N, C-alpha and C positions, 0 to 999 in steps of 0.2 A: 727300523720301525717307521721312521719318516718316509722312507722309500715306499714301503707297502701301503702306508696311509695315503701317499701321493697317488698311487695307482687307483685308489678308491675315490679320492676327492677330485683329482685332475687327470682322468684317464687319457686325455688327448695331449697332455703336456710333453710326453716322452715316447719314443719308439722302443725303448729297451730299458731294463733295470737290472741291477745286481743287488741282491739283499743277502747279507752275510751275518750268520749267527744271530738270527732274528726270528720273528714270528708274528702272527696276527694278534697276539696278546702275551703278556708275561704269565707263565704257568704259576699255579698257586704256590709251588715251592719257592719260586723267586719272589713272589709277593710277600711270603712269610718272612724271608730274610730281610727284605726291604723294610717291612713294618718294624721288625726288631731293631734295625739300625736307626730308624726315625724315632722310635720310643727312647732309645738310649740317648739321643741328642736332646730330646725334650725333657728327659729326666735330669739332665745336667743343671744344677742349681744356677750356674752362670748363664744358661740359655735365656732365662728370665722371660719365657713366653715369646721369644724371638727378638727381644729388645736388649741386645748385648753390645751395641756399637761403642759404648763408653769403655769397654774392656778390651785392651789391645792383645791380650793373651789368647792363643788358639783354644777353642773349647775342647775339653777332654772328651766330652760326649761325641763330638765330631770325629776325633781321632779313633775312638773305639768303633764308631759306626763304619768308618772306612775300613777298619780291620775286618769287620763282619762282611762288608761288601767285597773286599779283596778276596776273602775266602771263597766266594762264589765264582770267582774268575778262574780259579785253579782246579785241579783234579786230584783225586787220591794218589794217582801215580806220580804226578809232578811234585806233590808235597813230600812223598816218600823219597823221591829221587833227590830233591833239593835239600831237604832238611832231615828226614827220618827222625830219630830220637837224639840227634846230636846236641851237645851242650855248647854254650858260649864260652870259649877259652877254658879256664880252670874253674868256672862258676857252675852253679846248678841251673842257670837259666837256659831254657831250650832255645836253639837257634831260631825256631819258628816264632817264638815270642819276641826275640830281638828284631827279626825281620818285620813283624807286624807293627812293633813300636816305631820303627824307622818309617815305614810306609804311612802310618797314621799321622805322625807328627809332620812329615813332609807335606801330606795332602792338606791337613788342617791349617797349615801356615799360609796357604795360597788360595783356599776355597772357602766360600761363605756357607754357613750352616743353613740359613733360610733357603738359599739357592739349592743346596743339596736336597733338602726336604721336598721342595716344589718340583724340581726336575725329576726326582725319583718317583714321586707320587704321580706325576704326569705319565710316566712310563706305565705304572700300574693301572692307571685309568683307561689307557688305550686298549680297546677290545673291538676289533673289526666285526667279529661275529655278533657281539652285543649291539653294536651301533647299526649294523646293516641287516640283522636278522640271521645271517649266515655268511660264511666266507665266500660262497658263490655270489651272494648278493653284493658283497664288498667289491668283488672283482668283475661284476657283471658287464661293465663297459670297458674293461681293460683288454687290449688286444696286442700289446707290445710283446716283444721277445724278452723272456725272463731267465735270469740265472739265480738260483738259490743255492747257498753254500751252508753246510752244517758240519759240526765236528762231533765225533763219537764220544768224547769225554766232556762235552759242554753240559754243565749242570743247569745253567740259566735257560738256555734254549736247546733242549735235546733234539736229536734228529727227528723223532716222532712229531715234535711240535712244528718243525719246518715242513715235514711231509704232509701235514694238514693243508698248508698253503699250496704245496705242489698239487695235491689231489684236487683242490678246489679249482685251481687254474686249468688243470687238464680237463676237468669235466666241462669247462667252458670253451674248450678248443684253443686255449692260449698255448703258444709255443714256450714251453718251460723245461729247463734242465736243472735237476737237483744234484749238485756235486756233494757227495758224502765223503768227508776227509777224515782219515784216522790220524790222531795225534795224541800224545800224552798231556798236552798243555791246556786242556779245558777250553773255557770261553776265550781265554787269552791267546788261543791259537792264531787268531787273525792279526794279533800284534807281534807274534813271534815267528811263526813258521811261514815266512814269505815264500820259501821255495816250494811249499805245498800248494799255495794259493795262486802264485803267478801264472802257472801254465794254464789251468782251467779258465782263468780270467782272460788271458791273452787269446786263447782259442775262441772264447765267446765273442770277444770284441772283433777278432779277425773275420768271424763268420757273419757279422752284421751287414 
């Protein structure tokens, strides 16, 4: 999202960009999940309106918000493949519950709740169409070569969302290639499936 905003704010700064699993704005479904996570943090009694520095224990609200956020990075196929309805050992706890608890506690032990709220809210507030009147208006002065990458199981930034950016750039005569990648790993594909990403990025860079 920084990259796409850079095209609008500083169109002469770069001759080329790669924007991966992104878009001109977070879709409303993503905003909804983000809002739920932030409200969970704010509902934690120990959050204390953001004044929790005197308490060294990680906020439970932040742990649960991270679980909600982590859910949006996955896909139905990856959840089924990794966890299904498996239980933890001989207990009645689902493996997905154990996994989310681990991820939530790990994250909350090293990240600040106020920072989480502000960074996520900043993502939600970014809207190139709203700020510039249209995506064409946002990219009106951008003339660099562009590679857009999307993933077919990405819940946060679906292919259609990235295609809107592609369409706007094409209408302006911008040289743009939209690489649509099929993967079961959702938004996390860009962190996992390097073998799927490496070749199109290598080809793009070699052609510059």
